[in-house]
C-alpha positions in Angstrom: 69.7 -14.8 12.5 68.3 -11.3 13.6 64.8 -13.2 13.5 66.3 -15.5 16.1 67.4 -12.7 18.3 63.9 -11.0 18.1 62.0 -14.2 18.9 64.1 -14.6 22.3 63.4 -11.2 22.9 59.9 -11.4 22.6 59.8 -14.3 24.6 62.1 -12.8 27.4 59.8 -9.7 27.7 56.5 -12.1 27.7 58.2 -13.7 30.9 58.3 -10.6 32.4 54.6 -9.8 31.9 54.2 -12.6 34.0 56.5 -11.8 36.6 55.4 -9.8 39.6 59.0 -9.0 40.9 59.8 -5.7 38.9 56.4 -4.1 37.8 55.7 -0.5 38.7 52.4 0.1 37.7 49.1 -1.2 38.1 46.1 -1.0 35.5 42.6 -1.8 36.6 40.7 -2.9 33.6 36.8 -3.0 33.1 33.5 -2.3 35.1 32.0 -4.3 38.0 31.5 -7.0 38.1 34.1 -8.0 35.5 37.1 -5.8 36.9 40.6 -7.3 36.5 44.2 -5.8 37.6 47.3 -6.2 35.6 50.7 -5.2 37.0 53.1 -4.0 34.1 56.0 -1.8 33.4 56.0 1.6 32.6 59.3 1.7 30.6 57.8 -0.9 28.2 54.3 0.7 27.9 56.2 4.3 27.2 58.4 2.8 24.6 55.3 0.8 22.8 52.4 2.7 23.1 51.8 6.5 22.5 48.4 6.5 24.7 50.5 4.9 27.6 53.3 7.4 26.8 51.0 10.3 27.2 49.1 8.9 30.3 52.4 8.4 32.1 53.7 11.7 31.4 50.9 13.1 33.6 51.4 10.5 36.3 54.6 11.2 38.2 56.5 8.2 39.5 55.9 8.0 43.3 58.5 7.8 45.6 56.7 6.3 48.7 56.7 2.8 47.5 53.3 2.9 46.3 52.5 1.7 42.4 51.1 4.1 39.9 47.6 3.1 38.9 45.6 3.6 35.7 41.8 2.8 35.1 40.7 1.6 31.8 37.0 0.9 32.4 35.7 1.1 28.6 37.7 -1.9 27.6 37.1 -5.6 28.4 40.0 -7.5 30.8 40.0 -10.2 28.1 40.8 -7.8 25.3 43.4 -6.1 27.2 45.2 -9.0 28.2 45.6 -9.5 24.4 47.0 -6.1 23.8 49.3 -6.4 26.7 50.8 -9.7 25.2 51.1 -7.9 21.8 52.9 -4.9 23.5 55.4 -6.9 25.3 56.0 -9.8 22.7 55.6 -7.8 19.7 53.2 -10.7 17.9 49.8 -11.9 17.5 48.0 -14.9 16.1 44.7 -14.6 15.3 43.6 -18.3 14.5 42.3 -18.5 18.1 39.9 -15.5 17.8 36.4 -15.3 16.3 35.5 -12.0 14.2 34.0 -10.1 16.9 37.0 -10.6 19.2 39.2 -9.3 16.5 36.8 -6.1 16.0 37.3 -5.7 19.6 41.2 -6.0 19.5 41.3 -3.6 16.7 39.3 -1.2 18.5 41.7 -1.2 21.5 44.8 -1.0 19.5 43.4 1.9 17.9 42.5 3.5 21.2 46.0 2.8 22.4 47.7 4.1 19.1 49.3 0.9 18.1 49.9 1.8 14.4 51.6 -1.3 13.1 48.6 -3.6 15.0 46.0 -1.2 13.3 47.5 -1.6 9.7 47.7 -5.4 10.1 44.5 -5.8 11.3 42.6 -3.7 9.1 44.6 -5.6 6.2 43.5 -8.9 7.4 39.8 -8.1 7.8 39.7 -6.6 4.1 41.6 -9.5 2.5 40.1 -12.2 4.7 36.9 -11.1 6.3 35.0 -9.2 3.5 31.9 -11.0 3.6 31.6 -11.1 7.4 32.1 -7.2 7.2 29.4 -6.7 4.7 26.8 -9.0 6.8 27.8 -6.6 9.8 28.5 -3.4 8.2 26.8 -1.6 11.2 29.7 -2.7 13.2 32.3 -1.9 11.0 31.2 1.7 10.0 30.4 2.7 13.3 33.7 1.8 14.8 35.8 2.9 11.7 34.3 6.5 11.5 34.7 6.7 15.4 38.7 6.3 15.2 40.5 8.6 12.8 43.4 5.9 12.4 41.0 3.3 10.9 41.2 4.8 7.3 41.5 1.6 5.5 38.1 0.4 7.0 36.4 3.9 6.7 37.8 3.5 2.9 36.1 0.0 2.8 32.8 1.3 4.2 32.6 4.2 1.6 33.3 2.1 -1.2 30.7 -0.5 -0.4 28.0 2.4 0.2 29.0 3.7 -3.0 29.1 0.6 -5.4 27.2 -1.9 -3.7 24.9 -0.3 -1.4 22.2 -3.0 -1.4 24.5 -5.5 0.3 24.3 -3.3 3.3 20.3 -3.1 3.1 20.3 -7.0 2.9 22.6 -7.5 5.7 21.1 -9.0 8.8 22.0 -6.4 11.2 20.9 -3.6 8.7 18.4 -2.1 11.0 21.4 -1.2 13.3 22.9 1.2 11.3 22.7 4.9 11.8 20.3 7.6 10.3 23.0 9.2 8.7 24.3 5.9 7.3 20.9 4.8 5.9 20.1 8.3 4.4 23.7 8.1 2.4 22.3 4.8 1.4 18.9 5.5 0.2 20.0 8.7 -1.8 22.2 6.4 -4.2 21.4 6.5 -7.7 23.0 2.9 -8.1 20.5 0.9 -6.0 20.0 -2.0 -8.0 16.6 -2.9 -6.2 13.1 -1.5 -6.9 11.8 1.6 -5.1 9.2 -0.5 -3.1 12.0 -2.5 -1.8 13.9 0.7 -0.5 10.5 1.8 1.0 10.3 -1.5 2.8 14.1 -1.3 4.3 13.1 2.2 5.6 10.1 1.2 7.1 12.1 -2.0 8.6 14.5 0.6 10.1 12.1 2.7 11.5 10.1 0.1 13.0 13.3 -1.1 14.7 14.0 1.9 16.4 10.4 1.9 17.7 10.2 -1.8 19.0 6.9 -1.2 20.6 5.2 -0.6 17.2 3.9 -3.6 15.4 4.6 -4.4 11.7 0.5 -3.8 11.0 -0.2 -0.2 10.8 -4.1 -0.7 10.9 -3.5 -1.3 14.8 -1.6 2.0 15.2 -2.8 4.8 17.4 -2.4 8.4 16.6 0.6 8.5 18.9 2.1 5.5 17.1 2.2 7.0 14.0 3.6 10.2 15.4 6.5 8.3 16.7 7.4 6.5 13.4 7.1 9.9 11.5 9.3 11.6 13.9 11.9 8.5 13.4 11.6 8.6 9.7 11.1 12.4 8.9 14.9 12.8 7.8 14.4 9.7 5.6 11.1 10.0 3.7 12.3 12.8 1.5 15.0 10.5 0.0 12.3 8.0 -1.0 11.3 8.3 -4.8 7.8 7.6 -4.4 7.1 8.5 -8.1 9.1 5.2 -9.1 6.4 3.1 -7.7 3.8 1.2 -9.5 0.4 2.1 -8.8 0.0 -1.3 -7.1 2.9 -0.7 -4.9 1.9 2.6 -3.9 -1.5 1.3 -2.8 -0.4 -1.7 -0.6 3.0 -0.3 0.8 2.6 3.6 1.0 -1.2 4.5 1.7 -1.3 2.3 4.9 1.6 4.7 6.3 0.2 8.1 4.7 0.1 9.4 8.2 3.9 9.5 8.3 4.3 11.5 5.0 4.3 15.2 4.8 0.8 16.7 3.7 2.1 18.3 0.7 4.1 15.1 -0.5 0.8 12.9 0.3 -1.2 15.4 -1.7 1.4 15.3 -4.7 1.5 11.8 -4.7 -2.3 11.1 -4.8 -2.6 13.7 -7.6 -0.2 11.4 -9.7 -1.1 8.2 -9.0 -5.0 8.7 -9.1 -5.3 11.1 -11.8 -2.6 9.8 -14.5 -3.4 6.2 -15.1 -2.1 3.1 -13.6 1.9 3.4 -13.1 4.4 0.5 -13.7 7.3 0.8 -11.3 10.7 2.4 -12.2 14.1 1.2 -11.1 16.9 3.7 -10.4 19.3 2.3 -12.7 18.8 0.8 -16.5 20.6 -2.3 -15.2 17.5 -4.2 -14.2 17.9 -7.4 -16.0 18.1 -9.5 -12.8 16.1 -7.4 -10.6 12.4 -7.6 -9.5 11.1 -4.0 -9.9 7.7 -4.7 -9.4 5.6 -5.9 -6.4 2.9 -8.2 -7.7 0.2 -10.0 -5.8 1.1 -13.9 -6.3 -1.4 -15.2 -9.0 -1.4 -19.0 -8.2 -0.5 -21.0 -11.6 -4.2 -22.2 -12.2 -5.4 -18.4 -12.0 -2.4 -17.4 -14.4 -3.3 -19.8 -17.1 -6.8 -19.0 -16.8 -6.6 -15.3 -16.7 -4.0 -16.0 -20.0 -6.1 -18.1 -22.1 -9.2 -16.0 -21.2 -7.9 -12.7 -22.4 -7.3 -14.1 -26.1 -10.2 -16.1 -26.3 -12.8 -15.2 -29.2 -12.1 -11.6 -28.8 -15.1 -9.6 -30.6 -13.4 -6.4 -31.9 -14.4 -3.4 -30.6 -15.6 -1.8 -33.7 -18.3 -4.2 -34.3 -19.4 -4.1 -30.8 -20.0 -0.5 -31.2 -21.9 -0.6 -34.3 -24.2 -3.1 -33.1 -24.6 -1.6 -29.9 -25.3 1.8 -31.5 -27.8 0.7 -34.4 -30.4 -2.0 -32.3 -30.5 -3.6 -29.3 -30.3 -7.4 -29.4 -33.5 -8.7 -29.1 -32.8 -11.9 -27.5 -31.4 -9.5 -24.9 -34.5 -7.7 -24.8 -36.2 -10.8 -24.1 -34.0 -11.8 -21.2 -34.7 -8.5 -19.4 -38.5 -9.1 -19.9 -38.2 -12.8 -18.9 -36.1 -11.7 -15.6 -38.7 -9.2 -14.8 -41.9 -11.5 -15.3 -40.5 -14.7 -14.0 -38.4 -13.7 -10.8 -39.8 -10.3 -10.0 -43.6 -9.9 -11.1 -43.8 -7.1 -8.5 -41.5 -4.8 -10.2 -41.4 -4.7 -14.1 -38.3 -3.1 -15.6 -38.5 -0.6 -17.7 -37.4 -1.7 -21.3 -37.3 0.8 -24.3 -36.8 -0.5 -27.9 -33.6 0.8 -29.6 -35.4 -0.2 -33.1 -36.9 3.1 -33.6 -37.0 3.9 -37.4 -34.8 6.7 -38.6 -35.6 9.1 -41.1 -33.3 10.2 -43.7 -31.3 12.9 -42.1 -30.9 10.6 -38.9 -29.6 7.6 -41.2 -26.8 9.9 -42.6 -26.1 11.0 -39.3 -25.4 7.7 -37.6 -22.1 6.6 -39.3 -20.7 9.9 -38.2 -21.8 9.4 -35.0 -20.5 6.0 -34.8 -17.1 7.0 -35.7 -17.3 9.5 -32.9 -18.3 7.1 -30.2 -15.3 4.8 -31.5 -12.9 7.8 -31.2 -14.1 8.3 -27.7 -13.8 4.9 -26.6 -10.2 4.8 -27.8 -9.4 7.9 -25.9 -11.1 5.9 -22.5 -8.5 3.3 -23.0 -5.9 5.7 -22.0 -7.9 7.0 -18.8 -7.1 5.4 -15.3 -8.8 2.1 -14.3 -11.0 4.4 -12.0 -10.9 7.9 -11.9 -11.5 10.5 -9.5 -15.0 12.2 -9.8 -15.8 15.1 -12.2 -18.5 17.4 -12.8 -21.4 16.0 -14.7 -20.7 19.1 -17.3 -17.4 17.6 -18.4 -19.5 14.9 -20.1 -21.0 17.7 -22.3 -17.7 19.0 -23.2 -16.9 15.3 -24.4 -19.9 15.4 -26.8 -19.3 18.8 -28.4 -18.1 17.0 -31.6 -21.2 14.8 -31.4 -24.7 15.2 -32.5 -27.0 17.6 -30.7 -29.3 15.3 -29.5 -26.5 13.7 -27.2 -25.6 17.0 -25.6 -29.3 17.5 -24.9 -29.3 14.1 -23.1 -26.1 15.3 -21.1 -28.2 18.6 -20.4 -31.1 16.2 -19.0 -29.1 14.1 -17.2 -27.4 16.9 -15.2 -30.9 17.7 -13.5 -30.7 14.5 -11.4 -26.9 13.8 -11.6 -23.9 16.0 -10.8 -21.2 13.7 -10.9 -19.4 11.0 -13.0 -16.5 8.8 -12.4 -15.1 7.3 -15.3 -13.5 3.9 -15.6 -11.2 2.8 -18.4 -12.6 0.9 -21.3 -10.7 -2.2 -21.3 -13.6 -4.6 -21.6 -14.0 -5.0 -17.9 -15.4 -1.9 -17.1 -18.7 -2.9 -16.0 -17.1 -5.2 -13.4 -15.0 -2.6 -12.1 -17.4 0.0 -11.9 -19.9 -2.0 -10.5 -17.2 -3.1 -7.6 -16.2 0.4 -7.1 -19.6 1.7 -6.5 -20.9 -1.0 -4.1 -17.3 -0.7 -2.0 -17.9 3.1 -2.0 -21.5 2.7 -0.7 -20.3 0.5 1.9 -17.4 2.9 2.8 -19.9 5.9 3.3 -22.5 4.0 5.1 -22.8 4.1 9.0 -25.2 1.6 9.1 -23.4 -1.6 10.9 -26.2 -3.8 9.9 -26.2 -2.9 6.3 -22.1 -3.4 6.3 -22.5 -6.5 7.9 -25.1 -7.7 5.3 -22.5 -6.7 2.4 -20.1 -8.9 4.2 -22.5 -11.9 4.3 -23.6 -11.4 0.8 -19.9 -11.5 -0.4 -19.1 -14.6 1.9 -22.0 -16.5 0.2 -20.7 -16.0 -3.3 -17.9 -18.8 -2.5 -20.6 -21.0 -1.6 -22.3 -20.2 -5.2 -19.2 -20.8 -6.6 -18.7 -24.1 -5.2 -22.1 -25.1 -6.3 -21.4 -24.3 -9.9 -18.6 -26.7 -9.9 -15.6 -24.3 -9.4 -12.7 -25.7 -7.8 -11.1 -23.6 -4.7 -7.6 -23.2 -6.0 -9.2 -21.2 -9.1 -11.0 -18.6 -6.8 -9.4 -18.7 -3.3 -6.6 -16.0 -4.0 -9.0 -13.5 -5.6 -11.7 -14.3 -2.6 -9.1 -13.7 0.0 -7.7 -10.6 -1.4 -11.0 -9.1 -2.0 -12.2 -10.1 1.3 -9.5 -8.1 3.1 -10.3 -5.0 1.3 -14.1 -5.2 2.0 -13.1 -5.8 5.8 -10.9 -2.8 5.7 -13.8 -0.8 4.1 -16.0 -2.0 6.7 -14.0 -1.4 9.4 -13.1 2.1 8.2 -9.5 1.3 8.1 -9.5 2.4 4.3 -10.7 6.0 3.5 -11.9 7.5 -0.1 -8.3 7.9 -1.0 -7.4 4.1 -0.3 -10.4 2.9 -1.9 -9.5 4.8 -5.2 -6.0 4.0 -5.1 -7.0 0.2 -4.6 -8.7 0.0 -7.8 -6.1 1.8 -9.3 -3.5 -0.7 -8.6 -3.5 -3.2 -11.7 -3.4 -6.4 -9.8 -5.8 -5.6 -7.1 -8.2 -4.3 -9.6 -7.8 -7.4 -12.0 -8.3 -9.9 -8.9 -11.6 -8.0 -8.2 -12.8 -8.2 -12.2 -11.8 -11.8 -12.3 -13.6 -12.7 -9.2 -17.0 -11.0 -10.0 -16.8 -12.8 -13.7 -16.6 -16.1 -11.9 -19.4 -15.0 -9.6 -21.7 -14.1 -12.8 -20.8 -17.1 -14.6 -21.4 -19.4 -11.5 -24.9 -17.6 -11.3 -26.0 -18.3 -14.7 -24.9 -21.8 -14.8 -27.0 -22.8 -11.9 -29.9 -21.0 -13.5 -29.3 -22.0 -16.8 -32.5 -23.4 -17.6 -34.0 -20.1 -17.3 -31.4 -18.1 -19.1 -30.1 -20.7 -21.7 -33.2 -20.3 -24.2 -31.9 -16.4 -24.9 -28.2 -17.3 -25.8 -27.2 -16.3 -29.3 -26.0 -18.6 -32.0 -27.4 -21.5 -30.2 -24.4 -21.6 -27.4 -24.7 -23.7 -24.4 -24.2 -22.0 -20.9 -20.9 -23.4 -20.3 -19.5 -22.2 -23.7 -21.0 -18.8 -23.3 -19.8 -18.4 -19.8 -16.3 -19.4 -20.9 -16.3 -17.2 -24.1 -18.0 -14.1 -22.9 -18.4 -13.9 -19.2 -15.2 -15.6 -17.6 -12.8 -14.4 -20.2 -11.2 -10.9 -19.4 -12.0 -8.0 -21.7 -15.2 -9.2 -22.7 -17.4 -6.2 -21.6 -20.9 -7.2 -20.0 -24.4 -6.7 -21.2 -27.8 -7.2 -19.9 -27.3 -11.0 -19.2 -24.4 -10.3 -17.1 -26.2 -7.6 -15.1 -28.8 -9.5 -14.2 -26.4 -12.2 -13.0 -24.3 -10.3 -10.9 -27.2 -8.3 -9.4 -28.8 -11.6 -8.3 -25.6 -13.1 -7.0 -24.8 -10.1 -4.7 -28.3 -9.1 -4.0 -27.5 -5.5 -5.1 -29.7 -3.5 -7.4 -28.1 -1.5 -10.3 -29.9 1.0 -12.7 -27.9 1.4 -15.8 -28.4 4.6 -18.2 -27.9 4.3 -21.7 -26.1 7.1 -24.1 -26.5 5.0 -27.1 -27.2 7.0 -30.3 -29.7 5.1 -32.2 -33.2 6.6 -31.1 -34.4 10.2 -31.2 -35.0 10.7 -27.0 -33.8 13.5 -25.8 -33.1 12.2 -22.3 -31.0 9.3 -21.4 -32.8 5.8 -21.0 -32.5 4.0 -17.9 -33.2 0.4 -17.1 -33.6 -1.3 -13.7 -31.8 -4.4 -12.9 -33.1 -5.3 -9.4 -32.5 -8.8 -7.4 -35.3 -11.2 -6.9 -35.2 -10.2 -3.1 -34.9 -6.4 -2.8 -33.2 -4.9 0.1 -35.1 -1.7 0.9 -31.9 -0.3 2.6 -29.9 -0.4 -0.1 -30.4 2.0 -2.9 -29.1 0.9 -6.5 -25.9 1.8 -8.0 -26.1 4.0 -10.9 -24.2 3.6 -14.1 -23.7 5.0 -17.3 -23.3 2.8 -20.4 -21.5 4.2 -23.6 -20.2 2.6 -26.4 -17.8 -0.1 -25.0 -17.7 1.2 -21.5 -19.4 1.9 -18.1 -19.0 4.9 -16.1 -20.7 5.5 -12.1 -23.1 8.3 -11.5 -23.8 10.3 -8.6 -27.1 11.7 -7.7 -27.5 15.5 -6.7 -28.3 15.6 -2.9 
């Protein structure tokens, strides 16, 4: 019965709202051009709203017959009409309003201190609109913390940031959140996404605050970098860069290195470039459903090819070291001689036999020397894919446990070379050392014609692969990625730090090795009649290429070097530290292409059992 009385009262009051006879106050709502006048009754407003109660106390009732007038410019007329109906009628149906309108109503209710309506609307949103609020966290968070009366929504936002912060990052309107909100999210320990994704979201937010900036930092001016740096300067300290993999650091962070504080950047370079290839690490241990590492996508064919090649006829490193440290393969020596006579009669490569007869003391020394070399090769497996340069004297220190003749070779080597760059001994070091030395040569050249020539040489390899019968899907991903890297080097978008970081990235480095192996195999297949007679075990060229050239983790030898040198028209000289002869200096062999480019000085590599390093001449 009481409810019926209240319903009737509500109806009667609403009727008075629409009756102009007894009103005594005019409320001007909105801003031009959207302004509307509402006629109301001070008594009802005073009873229902503490806000109006306070306003009316400061506006004495006029006795001259004019109406009291209040201006509310910061609220939409449509929203105020809904609020006024609630004030008069005491009820509100939300079925006819969309989510944004409900938010506007709640904001107005908070401004007018309508506590009953505030509690009702907060409960309604939390119980019925949770997903929508998560997707529009920026709106809810900003509104709730601007109004102390919205404590329930404040609690909702705090719990969401604490327990499920990733939902906020993935919301469509994420870029609209405040800097304080972003910082409070990225410093959470329980972000169930990889660190590189955190970095991506921070960049996305920063770019959204600077809409004039593109998403490609290679196009940025100095002023662009400064603008982005200023925007993100309080966010960057909360990025846990050490959780990134080497590849993620190379691809995602280095392009934006100019926005990172110098001290942080220097520490990061030291960490990623001198301590081996890093894997990405999550912020929590719960990573079963999380992709915590960015990987350059391999197509299915390439994945299968690399996987199968890595396990095909893996010749053990022990036997390789033994054979390489006793005698050089005569068939391979013949290949070098054949190459020099048939392809380049003008230039006769120096070939030194490794079959020198050993005296009794030297014969006794060889087994221990082989053991030492093998132990050294195992240590090299733990090094970064490509290291920073070291003084050549560091090589002398490595040979302190070896025979005196090797230390003498290092001393003689130091007369012409002052730096060495080590590469990991993983069966791929020749291709990796070759590529790095080549790219570095291009990077340091100021000769535009030389750089363009390098681009043309690389572009020609695609034709080489097609001619050798390779389908495009086998090599196109690798080609595209390497082409982008070379373009960046030629255009000077990459510097030495980025080049080194690029080779430290496992995925990019694997692409480079994989592609150069294909190029080497393609050249050998196209000129099989010239090289097939020198293959061991009566292997056919296709079988040799599949087993010892295309296969990952199979270290290169003379035949591989000859083929790659000619395919890319890049000369190489390789010094051999092998311990089977009595020479007190390193024996160098020249691998020069059929057509020699006089402006291209040869790359210098140093071979030690099971791996290749890069040498640098003294100035």
